[in-house]
TIRO-2110 file (N, C-alpha, C; in Angstrom, 1 decimal):
// TIRO-2110
87.0, 67.5, 45.3, N, 1, A
87.6, 66.9, 46.5, CA, 1, A
86.7, 65.7, 46.9, C, 1, A
87.4, 64.6, 47.3, N, 2, A
86.6, 63.4, 47.6, CA, 2, A
86.6, 63.2, 49.1, C, 2, A
85.4, 62.8, 49.7, N, 3, A
85.3, 62.5, 51.1, CA, 3, A
84.9, 61.0, 51.1, C, 3, A
85.8, 60.2, 51.8, N, 4, A
85.5, 58.8, 52.0, CA, 4, A
85.0, 58.6, 53.4, C, 4, A
84.0, 57.8, 53.6, N, 5, A
83.4, 57.6, 54.9, CA, 5, A
83.2, 56.1, 55.2, C, 5, A
84.0, 55.7, 56.1, N, 6, A
83.8, 54.3, 56.6, CA, 6, A
82.7, 54.2, 57.7, C, 6, A
81.7, 53.4, 57.5, N, 7, A
80.7, 53.3, 58.4, CA, 7, A
79.9, 52.0, 58.3, C, 7, A
79.0, 51.7, 59.2, N, 8, A
78.2, 50.6, 59.2, CA, 8, A
76.7, 51.0, 59.2, C, 8, A
75.8, 50.3, 58.6, N, 9, A
74.4, 50.7, 58.5, CA, 9, A
73.7, 50.4, 59.8, C, 9, A
74.4, 49.8, 60.8, N, 10, A
73.7, 49.5, 62.1, CA, 10, A
74.5, 50.3, 63.2, C, 10, A
75.2, 51.3, 62.8, N, 11, A
76.0, 52.1, 63.8, CA, 11, A
75.2, 53.4, 64.0, C, 11, A
74.6, 53.6, 65.2, N, 12, A
73.8, 54.8, 65.5, CA, 12, A
74.6, 56.0, 65.4, C, 12, A
75.9, 56.0, 65.7, N, 13, A
76.7, 57.2, 65.5, CA, 13, A
77.0, 57.6, 64.1, C, 13, A
77.0, 56.5, 63.2, N, 14, A
77.2, 56.8, 61.8, CA, 14, A
76.1, 57.6, 61.1, C, 14, A
74.9, 57.3, 61.5, N, 15, A
73.8, 58.1, 61.0, CA, 15, A
73.8, 59.5, 61.4, C, 15, A
74.2, 59.7, 62.7, N, 16, A
74.4, 61.1, 63.2, CA, 16, A
75.5, 61.8, 62.5, C, 16, A
76.6, 61.0, 62.3, N, 17, A
77.7, 61.6, 61.6, CA, 17, A
77.4, 62.0, 60.2, C, 17, A
76.5, 61.2, 59.5, N, 18, A
76.1, 61.5, 58.2, CA, 18, A
75.3, 62.8, 58.1, C, 18, A
74.4, 63.0, 59.1, N, 19, A
73.7, 64.3, 59.1, CA, 19, A
74.6, 65.5, 59.4, C, 19, A
75.6, 65.3, 60.3, N, 20, A
76.5, 66.4, 60.7, CA, 20, A
77.3, 66.8, 59.4, C, 20, A
77.7, 65.8, 58.6, N, 21, A
78.4, 66.1, 57.4, CA, 21, A
77.6, 66.9, 56.4, C, 21, A
76.3, 66.5, 56.3, N, 22, A
75.4, 67.2, 55.4, CA, 22, A
75.2, 68.6, 55.8, C, 22, A
75.2, 68.9, 57.1, N, 23, A
75.1, 70.3, 57.6, CA, 23, A
76.3, 71.0, 57.3, C, 23, A
77.5, 70.4, 57.5, N, 24, A
78.8, 71.0, 57.2, CA, 24, A
78.9, 71.4, 55.7, C, 24, A
78.5, 70.4, 54.9, N, 25, A
78.5, 70.7, 53.4, CA, 25, A
77.6, 71.8, 53.0, C, 25, A
76.5, 71.9, 53.7, N, 26, A
75.5, 73.0, 53.3, CA, 26, A
76.1, 74.4, 53.6, C, 26, A
77.1, 74.4, 54.4, N, 27, A
77.8, 75.7, 54.7, CA, 27, A
79.1, 75.8, 54.0, C, 27, A
79.5, 74.9, 53.2, N, 28, A
80.8, 74.9, 52.5, CA, 28, A
80.6, 75.4, 51.1, C, 28, A
81.3, 76.5, 50.8, N, 29, A
81.1, 77.2, 49.5, CA, 29, A
81.5, 76.3, 48.2, C, 29, A
82.3, 75.3, 48.5, N, 30, A
82.8, 74.5, 47.3, CA, 30, A
82.1, 73.1, 47.3, C, 30, A
80.9, 73.0, 47.9, N, 31, A
80.2, 71.7, 48.1, CA, 31, A
79.9, 71.1, 46.7, C, 31, A
79.7, 71.9, 45.7, N, 32, A
79.4, 71.3, 44.4, CA, 32, A
80.6, 70.6, 43.8, C, 32, A
81.8, 70.8, 44.4, N, 33, A
83.0, 70.1, 43.9, CA, 33, A
83.4, 69.0, 44.8, C, 33, A
82.5, 68.5, 45.7, N, 34, A
82.8, 67.5, 46.6, CA, 34, A
82.0, 66.2, 46.3, C, 34, A
82.7, 65.1, 46.3, N, 35, A
82.0, 63.8, 46.1, CA, 35, A
82.2, 63.0, 47.4, C, 35, A
81.1, 62.3, 47.7, N, 36, A
81.2, 61.4, 48.9, CA, 36, A
81.1, 60.0, 48.5, C, 36, A
82.1, 59.2, 49.0, N, 37, A
82.1, 57.8, 48.7, CA, 37, A
82.0, 57.0, 50.0, C, 37, A
81.0, 56.1, 50.1, N, 38, A
80.8, 55.3, 51.3, CA, 38, A
81.6, 54.0, 51.3, C, 38, A
82.4, 53.8, 52.3, N, 39, A
83.2, 52.7, 52.5, CA, 39, A
82.7, 51.7, 53.5, C, 39, A
82.9, 50.4, 53.3, N, 40, A
82.3, 49.4, 54.1, CA, 40, A
83.1, 49.2, 55.4, C, 40, A
82.4, 49.0, 56.5, N, 41, A
83.0, 48.7, 57.8, CA, 41, A
81.9, 47.9, 58.6, C, 41, A
82.2, 46.7, 59.0, N, 42, A
81.3, 45.9, 59.8, CA, 42, A
81.7, 46.0, 61.3, C, 42, A
80.7, 46.5, 62.1, N, 43, A
81.0, 46.6, 63.5, CA, 43, A
81.4, 45.2, 64.1, C, 43, A
80.7, 44.2, 63.6, N, 44, A
81.1, 42.8, 64.0, CA, 44, A
80.8, 41.9, 62.9, C, 44, A
81.9, 41.5, 62.1, N, 45, A
81.7, 40.6, 61.0, CA, 45, A
81.2, 39.2, 61.4, C, 45, A
81.3, 38.9, 62.7, N, 46, A
80.9, 37.5, 63.1, CA, 46, A
79.4, 37.5, 63.5, C, 46, A
78.7, 38.6, 63.4, N, 47, A
77.3, 38.6, 63.7, CA, 47, A
76.5, 37.7, 62.8, C, 47, A
75.6, 36.8, 63.4, N, 48, A
74.8, 36.0, 62.6, CA, 48, A
73.8, 36.8, 61.7, C, 48, A
73.1, 36.1, 60.8, N, 49, A
72.2, 36.8, 60.0, CA, 49, A
71.0, 37.4, 60.8, C, 49, A
70.7, 36.7, 61.9, N, 50, A
69.6, 37.3, 62.8, CA, 50, A
70.0, 37.0, 64.2, C, 50, A
69.9, 38.1, 65.0, N, 51, A
70.2, 38.0, 66.4, CA, 51, A
69.0, 38.3, 67.2, C, 51, A
68.6, 37.4, 68.1, N, 52, A
67.3, 37.5, 68.8, CA, 52, A
67.6, 38.2, 70.2, C, 52, A
68.1, 39.4, 70.1, N, 53, A
68.4, 40.2, 71.2, CA, 53, A
67.9, 41.6, 71.0, C, 53, A
67.5, 42.3, 72.1, N, 54, A
67.2, 43.7, 72.0, CA, 54, A
68.5, 44.5, 72.1, C, 54, A
68.4, 45.8, 71.7, N, 55, A
69.5, 46.7, 71.9, CA, 55, A
70.0, 46.8, 73.3, C, 55, A
69.0, 46.8, 74.2, N, 56, A
69.4, 46.9, 75.7, CA, 56, A
70.2, 45.7, 76.0, C, 56, A
69.8, 44.5, 75.6, N, 57, A
70.5, 43.3, 75.9, CA, 57, A
71.9, 43.2, 75.3, C, 57, A
72.0, 43.8, 74.1, N, 58, A
73.3, 43.9, 73.4, CA, 58, A
74.3, 44.7, 74.3, C, 58, A
73.8, 45.8, 74.8, N, 59, A
74.7, 46.7, 75.6, CA, 59, A
75.0, 46.0, 76.9, C, 59, A
74.1, 45.3, 77.5, N, 60, A
74.3, 44.6, 78.7, CA, 60, A
75.4, 43.5, 78.5, C, 60, A
75.3, 42.8, 77.4, N, 61, A
76.3, 41.7, 77.2, CA, 61, A
77.7, 42.3, 76.7, C, 61, A
77.6, 43.3, 75.9, N, 62, A
78.9, 43.8, 75.3, CA, 62, A
79.7, 44.6, 76.3, C, 62, A
79.0, 45.4, 77.1, N, 63, A
79.7, 46.4, 78.0, CA, 63, A
79.5, 46.1, 79.5, C, 63, A
78.8, 45.0, 79.8, N, 64, A
78.5, 44.7, 81.2, CA, 64, A
77.6, 45.7, 81.9, C, 64, A
76.7, 46.3, 81.1, N, 65, A
75.8, 47.3, 81.7, CA, 65, A
74.7, 46.6, 82.5, C, 65, A
74.1, 47.3, 83.4, N, 66, A
72.9, 46.8, 84.1, CA, 66, A
71.8, 47.1, 83.1, C, 66, A
70.6, 46.5, 83.3, N, 67, A
69.4, 46.8, 82.5, CA, 67, A
69.1, 48.3, 82.5, C, 67, A
69.2, 48.9, 83.7, N, 68, A
68.9, 50.3, 83.8, CA, 68, A
69.9, 51.1, 83.0, C, 68, A
71.1, 50.8, 83.1, N, 69, A
72.2, 51.5, 82.4, CA, 69, A
72.0, 51.4, 80.9, C, 69, A
71.7, 50.2, 80.4, N, 70, A
71.5, 50.0, 79.0, CA, 70, A
70.3, 50.8, 78.5, C, 70, A
69.2, 50.7, 79.2, N, 71, A
68.1, 51.5, 78.8, CA, 71, A
68.3, 53.0, 78.8, C, 71, A
69.1, 53.5, 79.7, N, 72, A
69.4, 54.9, 79.8, CA, 72, A
70.3, 55.3, 78.6, C, 72, A
71.3, 54.4, 78.3, N, 73, A
72.2, 54.7, 77.2, CA, 73, A
71.5, 54.8, 75.9, C, 73, A
70.5, 53.8, 75.6, N, 74, A
69.8, 53.8, 74.4, CA, 74, A
68.8, 55.0, 74.3, C, 74, A
68.3, 55.4, 75.4, N, 75, A
67.4, 56.6, 75.5, CA, 75, A
68.2, 57.8, 75.1, C, 75, A
69.4, 58.0, 75.7, N, 76, A
70.2, 59.1, 75.4, CA, 76, A
70.7, 59.2, 74.0, C, 76, A
70.9, 58.0, 73.4, N, 77, A
71.3, 57.9, 72.0, CA, 77, A
70.1, 58.4, 71.1, C, 77, A
68.9, 58.0, 71.5, N, 78, A
67.7, 58.4, 70.7, CA, 78, A
67.5, 59.9, 70.8, C, 78, A
67.7, 60.4, 72.0, N, 79, A
67.6, 61.9, 72.2, CA, 79, A
68.6, 62.7, 71.4, C, 79, A
69.8, 62.2, 71.4, N, 80, A
70.9, 62.8, 70.6, CA, 80, A
70.6, 62.8, 69.2, C, 80, A
70.1, 61.7, 68.7, N, 81, A
69.8, 61.6, 67.2, CA, 81, A
68.7, 62.6, 66.9, C, 81, A
67.7, 62.8, 67.8, N, 82, A
66.6, 63.7, 67.5, CA, 82, A
67.1, 65.1, 67.3, C, 82, A
68.2, 65.5, 68.0, N, 83, A
68.8, 66.8, 67.8, CA, 83, A
69.3, 67.1, 66.4, C, 83, A
69.5, 66.1, 65.6, N, 84, A
70.0, 66.3, 64.2, CA, 84, A
68.9, 65.8, 63.3, C, 84, A
67.6, 65.7, 63.8, N, 85, A
66.5, 65.4, 63.0, CA, 85, A
66.2, 64.0, 62.7, C, 85, A
66.8, 63.1, 63.4, N, 86, A
66.7, 61.6, 63.2, CA, 86, A
65.7, 61.0, 64.2, C, 86, A
64.9, 60.1, 63.7, N, 87, A
63.9, 59.4, 64.6, CA, 87, A
64.4, 58.0, 64.8, C, 87, A
64.9, 57.7, 66.0, N, 88, A
65.4, 56.4, 66.3, CA, 88, A
64.3, 55.6, 67.1, C, 88, A
64.2, 54.4, 66.8, N, 89, A
63.4, 53.4, 67.6, CA, 89, A
64.2, 52.2, 67.9, C, 89, A
65.1, 52.4, 68.8, N, 90, A
66.1, 51.4, 69.1, CA, 90, A
65.5, 50.1, 69.7, C, 90, A
64.3, 50.3, 70.2, N, 91, A
63.6, 49.1, 70.8, CA, 91, A
63.0, 48.2, 69.7, C, 91, A
63.0, 48.7, 68.5, N, 92, A
62.5, 47.9, 67.3, CA, 92, A
63.5, 47.3, 66.4, C, 92, A
64.8, 47.7, 66.6, N, 93, A
65.8, 47.3, 65.6, CA, 93, A
65.9, 45.7, 65.6, C, 93, A
66.2, 45.3, 64.4, N, 94, A
66.4, 43.8, 64.1, CA, 94, A
67.8, 43.6, 63.8, C, 94, A
68.6, 43.1, 64.7, N, 95, A
70.0, 43.0, 64.6, CA, 95, A
70.4, 41.8, 63.7, C, 95, A
71.4, 42.0, 62.9, N, 96, A
71.8, 41.0, 62.0, CA, 96, A
73.1, 41.4, 61.2, C, 96, A
73.7, 40.5, 60.5, N, 97, A
74.9, 40.7, 59.7, CA, 97, A
74.7, 41.7, 58.6, C, 97, A
75.6, 42.6, 58.4, N, 98, A
75.5, 43.7, 57.4, CA, 98, A
76.3, 43.5, 56.1, C, 98, A
77.0, 42.4, 56.0, N, 99, A
77.9, 42.2, 54.8, CA, 99, A
77.2, 42.4, 53.5, C, 99, A
76.0, 41.8, 53.3, N, 100, A
75.3, 41.8, 52.1, CA, 100, A
74.8, 43.3, 51.8, C, 100, A
74.4, 43.9, 52.9, N, 101, A
74.0, 45.3, 52.8, CA, 101, A
75.1, 46.2, 52.2, C, 101, A
76.3, 45.9, 52.7, N, 102, A
77.5, 46.7, 52.2, CA, 102, A
77.7, 46.4, 50.7, C, 102, A
77.5, 45.1, 50.3, N, 103, A
77.7, 44.8, 48.9, CA, 103, A
76.6, 45.6, 48.0, C, 103, A
75.5, 45.7, 48.6, N, 104, A
74.4, 46.4, 47.9, CA, 104, A
74.7, 47.9, 47.7, C, 104, A
75.4, 48.5, 48.7, N, 105, A
75.8, 49.9, 48.6, CA, 105, A
76.9, 50.0, 47.5, C, 105, A
77.7, 49.1, 47.4, N, 106, A
78.7, 49.1, 46.3, CA, 106, A
78.0, 49.1, 44.9, C, 106, A
77.0, 48.2, 44.8, N, 107, A
76.3, 48.2, 43.6, CA, 107, A
75.6, 49.5, 43.3, C, 107, A
75.0, 50.1, 44.3, N, 108, A
74.3, 51.4, 44.1, CA, 108, A
75.3, 52.5, 43.8, C, 108, A
76.5, 52.4, 44.3, N, 109, A
77.5, 53.4, 44.0, CA, 109, A
77.9, 53.4, 42.5, C, 109, A
78.0, 52.2, 42.0, N, 110, A
78.3, 52.1, 40.6, CA, 110, A
77.2, 52.6, 39.7, C, 110, A
76.0, 52.8, 40.2, N, 111, A
74.9, 53.4, 39.5, CA, 111, A
74.6, 54.8, 39.9, C, 111, A
75.6, 55.4, 40.7, N, 112, A
75.4, 56.8, 41.1, CA, 112, A
74.4, 56.9, 42.2, C, 112, A
74.1, 55.9, 42.9, N, 113, A
73.0, 55.9, 43.9, CA, 113, A
73.5, 55.4, 45.3, C, 113, A
74.8, 55.5, 45.5, N, 114, A
75.4, 55.1, 46.7, CA, 114, A
74.9, 55.8, 48.0, C, 114, A
74.8, 57.1, 47.9, N, 115, A
74.3, 57.9, 49.0, CA, 115, A
72.9, 57.6, 49.3, C, 115, A
72.0, 57.4, 48.3, N, 116, A
70.6, 57.1, 48.5, CA, 116, A
70.4, 55.8, 49.1, C, 116, A
71.2, 54.8, 48.7, N, 117, A
71.1, 53.4, 49.3, CA, 117, A
71.6, 53.4, 50.7, C, 117, A
72.6, 54.2, 51.0, N, 118, A
73.1, 54.2, 52.4, CA, 118, A
72.0, 54.9, 53.3, C, 118, A
71.5, 55.9, 52.8, N, 119, A
70.4, 56.6, 53.6, CA, 119, A
69.2, 55.7, 53.8, C, 119, A
68.8, 55.0, 52.8, N, 120, A
67.6, 54.2, 52.9, CA, 120, A
67.9, 53.0, 53.9, C, 120, A
69.0, 52.4, 53.9, N, 121, A
69.4, 51.4, 54.8, CA, 121, A
69.4, 51.8, 56.2, C, 121, A
70.0, 53.0, 56.5, N, 122, A
70.0, 53.6, 57.8, CA, 122, A
68.6, 53.8, 58.3, C, 122, A
67.8, 54.5, 57.5, N, 123, A
66.4, 54.8, 57.9, CA, 123, A
65.6, 53.5, 58.2, C, 123, A
65.8, 52.5, 57.3, N, 124, A
65.1, 51.3, 57.5, CA, 124, A
65.5, 50.6, 58.8, C, 124, A
66.7, 50.6, 59.2, N, 125, A
67.2, 50.0, 60.4, CA, 125, A
66.8, 50.8, 61.7, C, 125, A
67.1, 52.0, 61.7, N, 126, A
67.0, 52.8, 62.9, CA, 126, A
65.6, 53.4, 63.1, C, 126, A
64.9, 53.7, 62.1, N, 127, A
63.6, 54.4, 62.2, CA, 127, A
62.4, 53.4, 62.0, C, 127, A
62.6, 52.5, 61.0, N, 128, A
61.5, 51.6, 60.7, CA, 128, A
61.6, 50.2, 61.3, C, 128, A
62.7, 49.9, 61.9, N, 129, A
62.8, 48.6, 62.6, CA, 129, A
62.8, 47.4, 61.6, C, 129, A
63.4, 47.6, 60.4, N, 130, A
63.4, 46.6, 59.4, CA, 130, A
64.8, 45.8, 59.4, C, 130, A
64.7, 44.6, 59.0, N, 131, A
65.9, 43.7, 59.0, CA, 131, A
66.8, 43.9, 57.8, C, 131, A
67.8, 44.6, 57.9, N, 132, A
68.7, 44.9, 56.8, CA, 132, A
69.6, 43.8, 56.5, C, 132, A
69.5, 42.6, 57.1, N, 133, A
70.2, 41.4, 56.8, CA, 133, A
69.3, 40.5, 56.0, C, 133, A
68.0, 40.8, 55.8, N, 134, A
67.1, 40.0, 55.1, CA, 134, A
67.1, 40.3, 53.6, C, 134, A
67.4, 39.3, 52.8, N, 135, A
67.5, 39.5, 51.3, CA, 135, A
66.2, 40.1, 50.7, C, 135, A
65.0, 39.7, 51.2, N, 136, A
63.8, 40.3, 50.6, CA, 136, A
63.7, 41.7, 50.9, C, 136, A
64.0, 42.1, 52.2, N, 137, A
64.0, 43.5, 52.6, CA, 137, A
65.0, 44.3, 51.8, C, 137, A
66.2, 43.8, 51.6, N, 138, A
67.2, 44.5, 50.9, CA, 138, A
66.8, 44.7, 49.4, C, 138, A
66.1, 43.7, 48.8, N, 139, A
65.7, 43.9, 47.4, CA, 139, A
64.6, 45.0, 47.3, C, 139, A
63.7, 45.0, 48.3, N, 140, A
62.7, 46.0, 48.3, CA, 140, A
63.3, 47.4, 48.5, C, 140, A
64.2, 47.6, 49.4, N, 141, A
64.8, 48.9, 49.6, CA, 141, A
65.6, 49.3, 48.4, C, 141, A
66.3, 48.4, 47.8, N, 142, A
67.1, 48.7, 46.6, CA, 142, A
66.2, 49.2, 45.4, C, 142, A
65.1, 48.6, 45.3, N, 143, A
64.1, 49.0, 44.3, CA, 143, A
63.6, 50.4, 44.5, C, 143, A
63.4, 50.7, 45.8, N, 144, A
62.9, 52.0, 46.2, CA, 144, A
63.8, 53.1, 45.8, C, 144, A
65.1, 52.9, 45.8, N, 145, A
66.1, 53.9, 45.4, CA, 145, A
66.4, 53.9, 43.9, C, 145, A
65.8, 53.0, 43.2, N, 146, A
65.9, 53.0, 41.7, CA, 146, A
66.9, 52.0, 41.1, C, 146, A
67.3, 51.0, 41.9, N, 147, A
68.2, 50.0, 41.3, CA, 147, A
67.4, 49.0, 40.5, C, 147, A
68.1, 48.5, 39.5, N, 148, A
67.5, 47.5, 38.6, CA, 148, A
67.2, 46.2, 39.4, C, 148, A
66.0, 45.7, 39.4, N, 149, A
65.7, 44.5, 40.2, CA, 149, A
66.4, 43.3, 39.8, C, 149, A
66.7, 43.1, 38.5, N, 150, A
67.4, 41.9, 38.1, CA, 150, A
68.8, 41.9, 38.6, C, 150, A
69.4, 43.1, 38.5, N, 151, A
70.8, 43.2, 38.9, CA, 151, A
70.9, 43.0, 40.4, C, 151, A
69.9, 43.5, 41.2, N, 152, A
69.9, 43.4, 42.6, CA, 152, A
69.8, 41.9, 43.0, C, 152, A
68.9, 41.2, 42.3, N, 153, A
68.7, 39.8, 42.5, CA, 153, A
70.0, 39.0, 42.3, C, 153, A
70.8, 39.4, 41.2, N, 154, A
72.0, 38.7, 40.9, CA, 154, A
73.0, 39.0, 42.1, C, 154, A
73.1, 40.2, 42.6, N, 155, A
74.0, 40.5, 43.6, CA, 155, A
73.7, 39.8, 44.9, C, 155, A
72.4, 39.7, 45.2, N, 156, A
71.9, 39.0, 46.4, CA, 156, A
72.1, 37.5, 46.4, C, 156, A
72.2, 36.9, 45.2, N, 157, A
72.3, 35.5, 45.1, CA, 157, A
73.8, 35.0, 44.8, C, 157, A
74.7, 36.0, 44.7, N, 158, A
76.1, 35.6, 44.5, CA, 158, A
77.0, 36.4, 45.5, C, 158, A
78.3, 36.3, 45.2, N, 159, A
79.2, 37.1, 46.1, CA, 159, A
79.8, 38.3, 45.4, C, 159, A
79.0, 38.8, 44.4, N, 160, A
79.4, 40.1, 43.7, CA, 160, A
79.6, 41.2, 44.7, C, 160, A
80.7, 41.9, 44.5, N, 161, A
81.1, 43.0, 45.4, CA, 161, A
81.6, 42.6, 46.7, C, 161, A
81.8, 41.3, 47.0, N, 162, A
82.4, 40.9, 48.2, CA, 162, A
83.8, 41.4, 48.3, C, 162, A
84.6, 41.3, 47.2, N, 163, A
86.0, 41.8, 47.3, CA, 163, A
86.1, 43.2, 47.6, C, 163, A
85.1, 44.0, 47.1, N, 164, A
85.1, 45.5, 47.3, CA, 164, A
84.9, 45.8, 48.8, C, 164, A
84.0, 45.0, 49.4, N, 165, A
83.7, 45.2, 50.8, CA, 165, A
85.0, 44.9, 51.6, C, 165, A
85.6, 43.7, 51.3, N, 166, A
86.8, 43.3, 52.1, CA, 166, A
87.9, 44.3, 51.9, C, 166, A
88.0, 44.9, 50.6, N, 167, A
89.1, 45.8, 50.4, CA, 167, A
88.9, 47.1, 51.2, C, 167, A
87.6, 47.5, 51.3, N, 168, A
87.3, 48.7, 52.2, CA, 168, A
87.8, 48.4, 53.6, C, 168, A
87.4, 47.3, 54.1, N, 169, A
87.7, 46.9, 55.5, CA, 169, A
89.2, 46.8, 55.7, C, 169, A
89.9, 46.3, 54.7, N, 170, A
91.4, 46.2, 54.9, CA, 170, A
92.0, 47.6, 54.9, C, 170, A
91.5, 48.5, 54.0, N, 171, A
92.0, 49.8, 54.0, CA, 171, A
91.8, 50.5, 55.3, C, 171, A
90.6, 50.3, 55.9, N, 172, A
90.4, 50.9, 57.2, CA, 172, A
91.4, 50.5, 58.3, C, 172, A
91.8, 49.2, 58.2, N, 173, A
92.9, 48.7, 59.1, CA, 173, A
94.2, 49.5, 58.8, C, 173, A
94.5, 49.6, 57.5, N, 174, A
95.7, 50.3, 57.1, CA, 174, A
95.7, 51.7, 57.7, C, 174, A
94.6, 52.4, 57.6, N, 175, A
94.5, 53.8, 58.1, CA, 175, A
94.4, 53.9, 59.6, C, 175, A
94.4, 52.8, 60.3, N, 176, A
94.3, 52.8, 61.8, CA, 176, A
93.0, 53.0, 62.4, C, 176, A
91.9, 52.9, 61.6, N, 177, A
90.6, 53.1, 62.1, CA, 177, A
90.1, 51.9, 62.9, C, 177, A
89.7, 52.1, 64.1, N, 178, A
89.2, 51.0, 64.9, CA, 178, A
87.7, 51.2, 65.2, C, 178, A
87.1, 52.2, 64.7, N, 179, A
85.7, 52.5, 64.9, CA, 179, A
85.2, 53.4, 63.8, C, 179, A
83.9, 53.6, 63.8, N, 180, A
83.2, 54.4, 62.8, CA, 180, A
82.2, 55.3, 63.5, C, 180, A
81.8, 56.4, 62.7, N, 181, A
82.3, 56.8, 61.4, CA, 181, A
83.7, 57.3, 61.4, C, 181, A
84.4, 57.1, 60.2, N, 182, A
85.7, 57.5, 60.0, CA, 182, A
85.8, 58.3, 58.7, C, 182, A
86.1, 59.5, 58.7, N, 183, A
86.1, 60.4, 57.5, CA, 183, A
87.6, 60.6, 57.0, C, 183, A
87.7, 60.5, 55.7, N, 184, A
89.0, 60.8, 55.1, CA, 184, A
88.7, 61.8, 54.0, C, 184, A
89.4, 63.0, 54.0, N, 185, A
89.2, 64.0, 53.0, CA, 185, A
90.4, 64.1, 52.2, C, 185, A
90.1, 64.1, 50.9, N, 186, A
91.2, 64.3, 49.9, CA, 186, A
92.3, 63.3, 50.0, C, 186, A
92.0, 62.2, 50.6, N, 187, A
93.0, 61.1, 50.8, CA, 187, A
94.1, 61.4, 51.8, C, 187, A
94.0, 62.6, 52.5, N, 188, A
95.1, 63.0, 53.4, CA, 188, A
94.7, 63.4, 54.8, C, 188, A
93.4, 63.8, 54.9, N, 189, A
93.0, 64.3, 56.2, CA, 189, A
91.9, 63.3, 56.8, C, 189, A
92.2, 62.7, 57.9, N, 190, A
91.3, 61.8, 58.5, CA, 190, A
90.8, 62.2, 59.9, C, 190, A
89.6, 61.9, 60.2, N, 191, A
89.1, 62.3, 61.5, CA, 191, A
88.0, 61.2, 61.9, C, 191, A
88.1, 60.7, 63.1, N, 192, A
87.2, 59.7, 63.6, CA, 192, A
86.0, 60.3, 64.3, C, 192, A
84.9, 59.5, 64.4, N, 193, A
83.8, 59.9, 65.2, CA, 193, A
82.8, 60.8, 64.5, C, 193, A
81.6, 60.9, 65.1, N, 194, A
80.5, 61.7, 64.6, CA, 194, A
80.7, 63.2, 65.0, C, 194, A
81.7, 63.8, 64.4, N, 195, A
82.1, 65.1, 64.8, CA, 195, A
81.0, 66.1, 64.5, C, 195, A
81.0, 67.2, 65.3, N, 196, A
80.0, 68.3, 65.1, CA, 196, A
80.2, 68.9, 63.7, C, 196, A
79.2, 69.5, 63.1, N, 197, A
79.3, 70.2, 61.8, CA, 197, A
80.4, 71.2, 61.7, C, 197, A
80.6, 72.0, 62.8, N, 198, A
81.6, 73.0, 62.7, CA, 198, A
83.0, 72.4, 62.6, C, 198, A
83.2, 71.3, 63.3, N, 199, A
84.5, 70.6, 63.2, CA, 199, A
84.7, 70.1, 61.8, C, 199, A
83.7, 69.5, 61.2, N, 200, A
83.8, 69.0, 59.9, CA, 200, A
84.0, 70.1, 58.9, C, 200, A
83.3, 71.2, 59.1, N, 201, A
83.4, 72.3, 58.2, CA, 201, A
84.9, 72.9, 58.2, C, 201, A
85.5, 73.0, 59.3, N, 202, A
86.9, 73.5, 59.4, CA, 202, A
87.8, 72.5, 58.7, C, 202, A
87.5, 71.2, 58.8, N, 203, A
88.4, 70.2, 58.1, CA, 203, A
88.1, 70.3, 56.6, C, 203, A
86.9, 70.6, 56.2, N, 204, A
86.6, 70.8, 54.7, CA, 204, A
87.5, 71.9, 54.2, C, 204, A
87.5, 73.0, 54.9, N, 205, A
88.2, 74.2, 54.4, CA, 205, A
89.7, 73.9, 54.4, C, 205, A
90.2, 73.2, 55.4, N, 206, A
91.6, 72.9, 55.5, CA, 206, A
92.0, 72.0, 54.3, C, 206, A
91.2, 71.0, 54.0, N, 207, A
91.5, 70.1, 53.0, CA, 207, A
91.5, 70.8, 51.6, C, 207, A
90.5, 71.6, 51.5, N, 208, A
90.3, 72.4, 50.2, CA, 208, A
91.5, 73.3, 50.0, C, 208, A
91.8, 74.1, 51.0, N, 209, A
93.0, 75.0, 50.9, CA, 209, A
94.3, 74.3, 50.6, C, 209, A
94.4, 73.2, 51.2, N, 210, A
95.7, 72.4, 51.0, CA, 210, A
95.7, 71.9, 49.6, C, 210, A
94.6, 71.5, 49.1, N, 211, A
94.5, 71.0, 47.7, CA, 211, A
94.8, 72.2, 46.7, C, 211, A
94.3, 73.3, 47.0, N, 212, A
94.5, 74.5, 46.2, CA, 212, A
96.0, 74.9, 46.2, C, 212, A
96.6, 74.8, 47.3, N, 213, A
98.0, 75.2, 47.5, CA, 213, A
98.9, 74.2, 46.7, C, 213, A
98.5, 72.9, 46.8, N, 214, A
99.3, 71.9, 46.1, CA, 214, A
99.2, 72.1, 44.5, C, 214, A
98.0, 72.5, 44.1, N, 215, A
97.8, 72.7, 42.7, CA, 215, A
98.5, 73.9, 42.2, C, 215, A
98.7, 74.9, 43.0, N, 216, A
99.3, 76.2, 42.6, CA, 216, A
100.9, 76.1, 42.7, C, 216, A
101.4, 75.1, 43.4, N, 217, A
102.8, 75.0, 43.6, CA, 217, A
103.5, 74.7, 42.3, C, 217, A
104.6, 75.3, 42.0, N, 218, A
105.4, 75.1, 40.8, CA, 218, A
105.9, 73.7, 40.7, C, 218, A
105.9, 73.1, 39.5, N, 219, A
106.5, 71.8, 39.4, CA, 219, A
108.0, 71.8, 39.5, C, 219, A
108.6, 70.7, 40.0, N, 220, A
110.0, 70.6, 40.2, CA, 220, A
110.7, 70.5, 38.8, C, 220, A
END
């Protein structure tokens, strides 16, 4: 069974959703037969390569929050992330465009390292305060997960995998996804948001049972 997940590496809920799925899979008896594929989604494709704003200021501008409201919202997000074992430092994040990071995830996926690259980028952004829009940072992170440095340099200096990123984003529109994370199981069952592990586990069972029933059905 395949699970496709549309997400962005600068989406705080996406990292929480990733952890929730991992918990759900740990309790799923058929987890060895599940593959996870990471699909590209940019929260804001128009974001410049570097944005000189804090996360508090972003919330103030985007949602019209007061400084106190923005600070409270980010503190609550940090506390929620901690409940699933994540260490957020939203005061340190370096905001920037994620298109190249998504291309790098596609490269990693072709090498069987898509999940590792996704995790490394999320941790770099939310925990370490690193700029995941910076080519030098991306090259270093890619090397850490085991990608070939020459191939990474080629991807970073060209538009390789750009079509794959755009295709993912177009598919998200077709599926009606307006936000992330967005999970699609077995190509038929979709669910938006950072759902709790028990909700995801129920959907895993439903998708698996449906697949089994379809396989057992007599041919026409």
